[in-house]
N, C-alpha and C positions, 0 to 999 in steps of 0.2 A: 528475180531479184528486184527489190524496191530501190529505185534510184531517185525518185522525185515524188512530191506530194502536191495534190490539187485540192482546192477548197471550193465548195459551194459558198455563196454569200448569205442569202436570205435564210434566217433562222439557224445559220451555222457560224457566221461571222457577225452579221448584222441582226439585231433583235427586231424582227419585222413588227411594224406597227407600234414600236415603243415611242415613235414620234407623235402618236395620237394624243396622249395626255399632255404633251407639250403644246400642241395646237389648241387643245381645249383651254389650257391655262392662259393662253394668249388671246382667247376669245375668237379663235379661228374655227371654221367648219372642219369636219373630218376631210381627209384627202378625197374620198369618193364624192362627197357633197360639193367640195370646193371645185373640183375639176368639172363636174356637171354644171355648176353655177357659172363657171367661166364660159363654157360652151353656150349655155342658154343666153347669157348676156351678149355674147358676140352675135349670135343669130338674131336675137330680139332687136338689137340695135340696127340690123339691116332690114328686117321685116318682122312684124309681130308673130310670136309663137309662144305657146304655153310651156311652162316648165315640165308639165306632165308628158307632153309630146317628146321632149328631148330626153327625159328620163327613160321612157319606154324604148326609144331608139337605142339608147346607151345599154339598157339591160339586154336587148336582143343582140347587139354587137358583142357584148361581154360573153354571152353564151356561145356565140360562134367562135370567138377568140379562144375560149377554154377548150372547145372541141378540137380546134386546129392545133393548139399547144399540146394537148395531151395525146392526140392520136396521130398527128402528122409531124410533130416535133418541129414546129415553126412558131415563133412569137411575132405576131404582127407588130410593126412599129406604131408609135402613137399616131403618126401621120396616116398610116394605113387604116388604123381603127377609126379615126375621125372621118376619113373619107367614106368608110362603110356607113357610119352614122348619117353623114350628109346625104348619101345616096338614098338611104332608107327614108329620110325626111323629104327627099326631093328638093334639097336646098344646096346652095353654094355659099362660100365665104370668100371675100377678096383674099388674094395671096398673102399680103402682109398681116391681115387679121388672123387668118388661119395659122400662120407661122408663129404669131405671138401666143395663141392658145396652146399650140404644140409645145412651145418653149416653157410655158408656165406649168403645163402638165408634167413635163420631163424633169424640171428642176425643183419640184415641190419637196422632194426628199433630200435635197441639198440645202434649200432655204431653211427648212425646219427638219433637222436630220435625226433619224433614228439612232439608237445607241449601239455601241459595240458590245458584244456578249462578254460577260465577265471571264477574264482569264485568257481570252483568245489572242490578245496582243502579245502577251508573254510567250504563249505556245508557238505562235508564228515566228517570233524573234529567235526562240531556241531552235526550232526546226530549220530555220534558214541558215544556221551555221553548218548543218550537215547535208541539207538537201536543197536543190532548186525547187521553188514553189511557184504554183500558178493558180489563177482564179479560173474556175469554170462555172459560169453563172448565167441563168436565164435573165433577160432584161424585160420584165413584165411591163413596167412603165418607165422607170429610170433607165436610160440607155447607158452604154458602156462609158461614154464620156462623163456622165454624172456619177457613175459608180466609181470611176477612177478618182473623181473629186472627193467622194466620201472616204475612200481609202487614204488619200493624201491628207484630208482633214484630221484623220485619226492616226496619222504618223505610221502607217504600215504599208503604204504603197511601194516603197523602195525594197521591201523584202521579197517582192514578187518579180519573177523574170518572164512570166508568160501570162497571157490574158485571153480568155475565150468567152466573149459576151455574145449572147444569141443574136442581138441586133447587128453585130458585126460579122459573125460567122454565117448568118442566114439560116441556121438551124438551132434547135434547142435540145437540151438533154431529154432523153438519153441518146440522141443521134451521135454516131461515131465522129462526125466532123467536129463536134465540140471538143471532145477529148483529143482528137488528132491535132487540132490547132495548138492546144497546150503542149502536147508532146513535141511538136515541131519547134515551138518557141523555146522549149527547155533543152532540146537536143537529146531526147531520150525516146525509147520505143514506148508505145501505148502500154504494153504489158509490164513496163518497168515503173508504172506509177501506182500510187494508192490514192484513192479519192475519199474525201471527208464531206459528208452531207447529211441532211436530215430526212430526205424522202426515199423510201425504199424503191419506188418505181423509177424515179429519175436518177437518183444518185448511186444507189446500191446495185440494183439489178442491171442498170444501164452500164455501169463501169465493169461489173463482173462479166457481162456478155462479151466484153472486149479483151478479157484476160487480165484485167486489173484486179487488185485488191480494193476493198471498200470498207469504210468505217462509218457506222451510223452514229450521228451525234444526236443525243436525246435531251440535252440540257435545256432546250427551249421548246421543242416540239417532239413529243414521244409517242405519238399515236401509231407509229409503224414498228414499235419495239417488238410486238408479239408476232409480227408477220415477216420480219426481215430475214434476209439470207446473208447479212453482213458478216465479214470476216472477224469483226470486233465491234463492240458497242462502247461509246464514250459518253459518260454522263456529265462531265465537266472538263473544260479545256485544260485544266491543270494535269489531267491524266493523259492528254493526247500524245505528247512526245514519248512517254513510256509505252503507250499502246502501239505506236508505230515502230518503236525500236524492238518490241517483242515480236512483231510480225517479221521484221527484218532478220532477227536472230534465229527464229524458228523456221524461216523459209515457208511459212504457211500462206 
């Protein structure tokens, strides 16, 4: 029986990288370039270093991060990632300087915010009438505190009663702990939840392995459509409440 609904955020609720055109229009660097520029400026102000050295260390750390995220189900915090970069460079930054860089890294997607996906606010509001809702989201750069800010800025925070952000849980999807946190906060069993997300590996197979139902959202990112084992596919959020109610009524 489906008693609760969980949502991935990136490319399911938040249109990932929709902030990049806004940044360009304001004459700002891309997020990747801006973050690396921040780190280089902080390091160079302490002792000379070339941008190329910083970029290479960041590329290496990003590759390691992706391996740990995909295979070990852990997302390093921004602080942890920058410490890896600094170790690789054989450098240190004073505590307050490093804290300022971390804060600017983390808050970049709040300062210039990406857009909400069309129709999702209405779908969430409608579903919240009949189900408790929770967020189950990896925090790749923006931590849970910033993602809550984004939800509040878009007037949908209050519809959610549970939150599982990977930086707070200590694990990332598809690890059981992520879904278990949401289930506990909503007061339901894991197998009484249906998860909505855009990635077959993280969102669909991860949820199904725990006895959950899973819906693949393809309105923003559809490259997993042909390989998914999802219980249903949703191409636009206007369809989502009906898709979930069909799963409830058929018991599938």
